C-alpha positions as a printed NumPy array, in Angstrom:
array([[ 54.801, 104.113, 335.199],
       [ 56.195, 102.973, 331.518],
       [ 57.508,  99.105, 331.506],
       [ 61.53 ,  99.484, 331.077],
       [ 61.519,  96.879, 328.035],
       [ 58.757,  99.436, 326.439],
       [ 61.288, 102.092, 327.152],
       [ 64.379, 100.566, 325.788],
       [ 62.496,  99.26 , 322.753],
       [ 61.03 , 103.09 , 321.866],
       [ 64.766, 104.251, 322.857],
       [ 66.236, 101.644, 320.57 ],
       [ 63.617, 102.901, 317.488],
       [ 64.282, 106.673, 317.998],
       [ 68.108, 106.003, 317.963],
       [ 67.701, 103.861, 314.675],
       [ 65.6  , 105.358, 313.017],
       [ 67.995, 108.553, 313.031],
       [ 70.642, 106.515, 312.29 ],
       [ 68.657, 104.945, 309.409],
       [ 69.14 , 107.986, 307.157],
       [ 72.912, 107.623, 307.176],
       [ 72.389, 104.172, 306.132],
       [ 70.314, 105.107, 303.179],
       [ 72.155, 107.525, 301.605],
       [ 75.362, 105.115, 302.114],
       [ 74.282, 102.347, 300.376],
       [ 73.155, 104.084, 298.03 ],
       [ 76.113, 105.663, 297.175],
       [ 78.255, 103.374, 298.033],
       [ 77.787,  99.627, 298.409],
       [ 74.855,  97.852, 300.559],
       [ 77.586,  95.177, 301.111],
       [ 79.976,  97.604, 302.02 ],
       [ 77.373,  99.342, 304.479],
       [ 76.372,  96.511, 306.063],
       [ 80.047,  95.026, 306.514],
       [ 81.337,  98.064, 307.959],
       [ 78.319,  98.68 , 310.697],
       [ 78.707,  95.179, 311.825],
       [ 82.674,  95.94 , 312.281],
       [ 82.038,  99.386, 314.058],
       [ 79.298,  97.34 , 316.41 ],
       [ 81.709,  94.496, 317.078],
       [ 84.485,  96.728, 318.328],
       [ 81.945,  98.658, 320.682],
       [ 80.486,  95.613, 322.086],
       [ 83.653,  93.954, 322.509],
       [ 84.953,  97.007, 324.672],
       [ 82.021,  97.723, 326.144],
       [ 81.501,  93.967, 326.923],
       [ 85.141,  94.004, 328.501],
       [ 84.56 ,  96.852, 330.489],
       [ 81.776,  95.737, 331.788],
       [ 83.191,  92.079, 332.716],
       [ 80.97 ,  90.389, 330.64 ],
       [ 83.501,  88.631, 328.474],
       [ 85.382,  86.96 , 330.919],
       [ 83.79 ,  83.392, 330.113],
       [ 82.897,  81.785, 326.66 ],
       [ 79.079,  80.843, 326.783],
       [ 78.019,  77.369, 326.653],
       [ 77.953,  75.605, 323.005],
       [ 73.933,  76.183, 323.02 ],
       [ 73.745,  79.397, 323.802],
       [ 76.601,  80.452, 321.792],
       [ 75.165,  78.838, 318.92 ],
       [ 72.08 ,  80.77 , 319.332],
       [ 73.46 ,  84.102, 319.638],
       [ 76.082,  83.413, 316.649],
       [ 72.888,  82.251, 314.676],
       [ 70.932,  84.741, 315.419],
       [ 73.445,  87.355, 314.34 ],
       [ 74.708,  85.95 , 310.935],
       [ 71.103,  85.539, 310.277],
       [ 69.543,  89.087, 311.012],
       [ 72.647,  91.384, 311.194],
       [ 74.236,  89.58 , 307.872],
       [ 71.288,  88.799, 305.603],
       [ 68.195,  90.486, 306.946],
       [ 70.024,  93.521, 307.38 ],
       [ 71.45 ,  92.977, 303.955],
       [ 67.871,  92.991, 302.219],
       [ 66.686,  96.003, 304.855],
       [ 69.689,  98.031, 303.149],
       [ 68.786,  96.997, 299.893],
       [ 65.381,  98.166, 300.228],
       [ 66.38 , 101.431, 301.311],
       [ 68.214, 102.367, 298.438],
       [ 65.409, 101.716, 296.289],
       [ 62.741, 103.027, 298.464],
       [ 64.439, 105.64 , 301.337],
       [ 64.49 , 104.862, 304.778],
       [ 61.036, 106.018, 305.981],
       [ 59.071, 104.461, 303.78 ],
       [ 61.324, 101.068, 303.934],
       [ 60.326, 100.637, 307.688],
       [ 57.023, 100.874, 307.175],
       [ 57.492,  97.563, 306.594],
       [ 58.345,  96.954, 310.022],
       [ 54.554,  97.079, 311.012],
       [ 54.257,  93.536, 309.572],
       [ 57.095,  92.802, 312.451],
       [ 54.202,  92.083, 314.96 ],
       [ 52.355,  90.008, 312.699],
       [ 55.365,  87.635, 311.488],
       [ 55.935,  87.482, 315.406],
       [ 52.849,  86.427, 316.169],
       [ 52.696,  83.913, 313.389],
       [ 56.275,  82.207, 314.485],
       [ 54.739,  82.521, 318.363],
       [ 51.621,  80.462, 316.829],
       [ 53.791,  78.045, 315.056],
       [ 55.874,  77.312, 317.653],
       [ 54.091,  78.188, 321.006],
       [ 50.894,  77.394, 319.749],
       [ 49.878,  81.383, 320.406],
       [ 46.72 ,  82.259, 318.176],
       [ 46.498,  85.339, 316.64 ],
       [ 43.146,  88.049, 316.944],
       [ 41.246,  89.513, 314.217],
       [ 42.528,  92.873, 315.55 ],
       [ 46.011,  91.524, 314.516],
       [ 44.914,  90.021, 310.983],
       [ 42.935,  93.295, 310.336],
       [ 45.953,  95.583, 311.472],
       [ 48.201,  93.165, 309.121],
       [ 45.631,  94.252, 305.977],
       [ 45.808,  97.955, 306.849],
       [ 49.489,  97.343, 306.442],
       [ 49.138,  95.768, 303.143],
       [ 47.007,  98.376, 301.645],
       [ 49.722, 100.954, 303.043],
       [ 52.811,  98.968, 301.335],
       [ 50.643,  99.261, 298.378],
       [ 50.302, 102.848, 298.461],
       [ 53.961, 103.038, 299.215],
       [ 54.712, 101.494, 295.942],
       [ 52.051, 103.654, 293.813],
       [ 54.084, 106.618, 294.444],
       [ 56.96 , 104.764, 293.484],
       [ 55.233, 103.906, 290.134],
       [ 53.725, 107.019, 289.634],
       [ 57.483, 108.478, 290.164],
       [ 59.197, 106.158, 287.811],
       [ 56.888, 104.714, 285.543],
       [ 57.123, 101.106, 287.416],
       [ 56.452,  99.188, 290.448],
       [ 59.243,  98.946, 292.961],
       [ 58.235,  95.367, 293.612],
       [ 61.716,  94.515, 294.476],
       [ 62.206,  97.158, 297.113],
       [ 59.315,  96.239, 298.586],
       [ 60.201,  92.675, 298.085],
       [ 63.648,  93.36 , 299.979],
       [ 61.939,  94.931, 302.801],
       [ 59.723,  92.093, 303.479],
       [ 62.79 ,  89.641, 303.666],
       [ 64.666,  91.829, 306.146],
       [ 61.712,  92.315, 308.608],
       [ 61.152,  88.464, 307.881],
       [ 64.209,  87.767, 308.912],
       [ 65.108,  90.453, 311.84 ],
       [ 62.053,  88.055, 313.255],
       [ 63.401,  84.915, 312.773],
       [ 66.805,  86.058, 314.48 ],
       [ 64.785,  87.928, 317.427],
       [ 63.011,  84.546, 318.184],
       [ 66.612,  82.871, 318.45 ],
       [ 68.638,  85.453, 320.437],
       [ 65.011,  84.988, 322.739],
       [ 65.718,  81.227, 323.115],
       [ 69.341,  82.091, 324.475],
       [ 68.315,  84.336, 326.886],
       [ 65.604,  81.986, 328.348],
       [ 68.199,  79.12 , 327.883],
       [ 70.48 ,  81.184, 330.037],
       [ 68.754,  83.837, 332.469],
       [ 72.247,  85.178, 333.596],
       [ 73.302,  86.071, 330.283],
       [ 74.305,  89.851, 329.711],
       [ 73.238,  92.274, 327.089],
       [ 76.482,  93.118, 325.909],
       [ 77.698,  89.993, 326.111],
       [ 74.987,  88.833, 323.603],
       [ 75.484,  91.399, 321.441],
       [ 79.574,  91.001, 320.926],
       [ 78.727,  87.314, 319.903],
       [ 75.93 ,  88.243, 317.658],
       [ 78.096,  90.44 , 315.753],
       [ 80.696,  87.938, 315.821],
       [ 78.044,  85.808, 313.713],
       [ 77.617,  88.292, 311.246],
       [ 81.258,  89.633, 311.006],
       [ 82.021,  85.816, 310.214],
       [ 79.72 ,  85.964, 307.404],
       [ 81.315,  88.975, 305.377],
       [ 84.695,  87.1  , 305.693],
       [ 83.322,  84.413, 304.109],
       [ 81.552,  86.472, 301.6  ],
       [ 84.44 ,  88.387, 300.95 ],
       [ 85.963,  85.219, 299.495],
       [ 83.723,  85.34 , 296.911],
       [ 82.679,  89.058, 296.366],
       [ 84.75 ,  91.718, 296.953],
       [ 83.346,  95.002, 298.341],
       [ 86.903,  96.648, 298.93 ],
       [ 86.25 ,  97.026, 302.893],
       [ 89.421,  99.29 , 303.642],
       [ 89.524, 100.897, 300.452],
       [ 85.873, 102.733, 300.19 ],
       [ 86.558, 103.72 , 303.723],
       [ 89.819, 105.269, 303.071],
       [ 88.865, 107.043, 299.726],
       [ 85.975, 108.563, 301.637],
       [ 86.127, 112.529, 303.044],
       [ 86.823, 113.073, 306.639],
       [ 82.851, 114.339, 306.812],
       [ 81.91 , 111.076, 305.057],
       [ 83.936, 108.905, 307.495],
       [ 82.422, 110.907, 310.764],
       [ 79.03 , 110.242, 309.306],
       [ 79.624, 105.983, 308.669],
       [ 81.078, 105.521, 311.946],
       [ 78.34 , 108.041, 314.026],
       [ 75.653, 106.225, 312.193],
       [ 77.266, 102.977, 312.781],
       [ 77.348, 103.422, 316.41 ],
       [ 74.121, 104.829, 316.907],
       [ 71.916, 102.568, 314.741],
       [ 73.896,  99.563, 315.504],
       [ 75.932,  99.555, 318.614],
       [ 73.534, 101.56 , 320.367],
       [ 70.387, 100.32 , 318.88 ],
       [ 71.216,  97.247, 319.409],
       [ 72.064,  97.354, 323.015],
       [ 68.733,  98.876, 323.797],
       [ 66.802,  96.327, 321.728],
       [ 68.221,  93.695, 323.349],
       [ 67.675,  95.188, 326.862],
       [ 63.731,  95.155, 325.442],
       [ 64.089,  91.395, 324.301],
       [ 65.483,  89.953, 327.282],
       [ 62.997,  91.553, 329.655],
       [ 59.98 ,  92.555, 327.913],
       [ 56.838,  90.867, 325.789],
       [ 58.099,  89.707, 322.284],
       [ 54.53 ,  91.399, 320.998],
       [ 54.847,  94.642, 322.774],
       [ 58.477,  95.454, 321.906],
       [ 57.377,  94.633, 318.067],
       [ 54.547,  97.471, 318.305],
       [ 56.544,  99.929, 319.615],
       [ 59.72 ,  99.013, 316.993],
       [ 56.573,  99.75 , 314.446],
       [ 56.274, 102.949, 315.363],
       [ 59.668, 103.865, 313.772],
       [ 58.493, 104.679, 310.364],
       [ 56.527, 107.784, 311.739],
       [ 59.784, 109.136, 312.995],
       [ 62.161, 108.277, 310.403],
       [ 59.564, 109.137, 307.576],
       [ 59.558, 112.882, 309.541],
       [ 63.417, 113.021, 310.085],
       [ 63.831, 112.414, 306.039],
       [ 61.507, 114.758, 305.006],
       [ 63.382, 117.689, 306.948],
       [ 66.632, 116.17 , 306.039],
       [ 65.967, 116.262, 302.441],
       [ 63.864, 119.876, 302.861],
       [ 60.788, 117.859, 301.217],
       [ 56.791, 118.15 , 301.543],
       [ 55.179, 115.455, 302.15 ],
       [ 52.945, 113.708, 299.136],
       [ 49.286, 112.724, 299.052],
       [ 50.474, 109.418, 299.142],
       [ 52.51 , 109.522, 301.944],
       [ 49.512, 111.252, 303.935],
       [ 47.782, 108.295, 303.03 ],
       [ 50.218, 105.361, 303.998],
       [ 51.163, 107.462, 307.091],
       [ 47.362, 107.374, 308.231],
       [ 46.948, 103.56 , 307.182],
       [ 50.12 , 102.735, 308.876],
       [ 48.933, 104.867, 312.239],
       [ 45.26 , 102.838, 311.905],
       [ 47.477,  99.529, 312.292],
       [ 49.699, 100.925, 314.942],
       [ 46.557, 101.752, 316.734],
       [ 44.778,  97.917, 316.262],
       [ 48.032,  96.56 , 317.456],
       [ 48.412,  98.643, 320.56 ],
       [ 44.678,  97.826, 321.208],
       [ 45.451,  93.837, 320.608],
       [ 48.746,  93.968, 322.767],
       [ 46.335,  95.893, 325.584],
       [ 43.874,  93.641, 325.501]])
């Protein structure tokens, strides 16, 4: 029987893969900052309601737990997602999420730095495959537009790296308080993200309410639905996995997201896969196989 944490990670990845298509569209049509702030706000309200109904927001957490969660949300859901959405707008959702194949490598590196856990040769080889995969993605953009999409790749790498830092910090909160509820943890993480956007609004006006009011009913529904799926449900399931599971195994499952996102993206846009897509998909699949082999060993 499949481990519950891996099942939660798989479901989180699937939900986010679908929602990321809308995130990509809104990031390009409206604003990366607006889309990021909107989905964080929707998630904050949803976690507040769910947390109150589940009785997980009755008491304020200990200061150190609150700090871990607030900081983890500020780093991951604010700064990290900003770079991720910037990459969405430049590369597309499917190709951006292929960079998430580096997540097990980054988490392994952090585990080595903070917990003296060495990386195996298989993990290093998988990272090499991902590097070639990323180069193939960039080469396709170069052939199409006549220039290397280095900024998109850089934004994607920064998003993944910062997300890994957020995972480490959030896991520290669960380790410090085994009784911490997932809904409660997500509420304070989203609170950290919302605080960041509140500070940002003092220096950069991204017209949060005005942009939403000017949208059509269909666009409003799509933005809210994507935020509920890709932030509320996805984060709920993701923290369930982080709370109970092995971070390396979870990262490996999440790394499979691009395989599904790319397929959804092509169906949605009615596009035929290019030779670069098949090449990058083969490289990514090889890396994913190596990571799975490493985790099983």
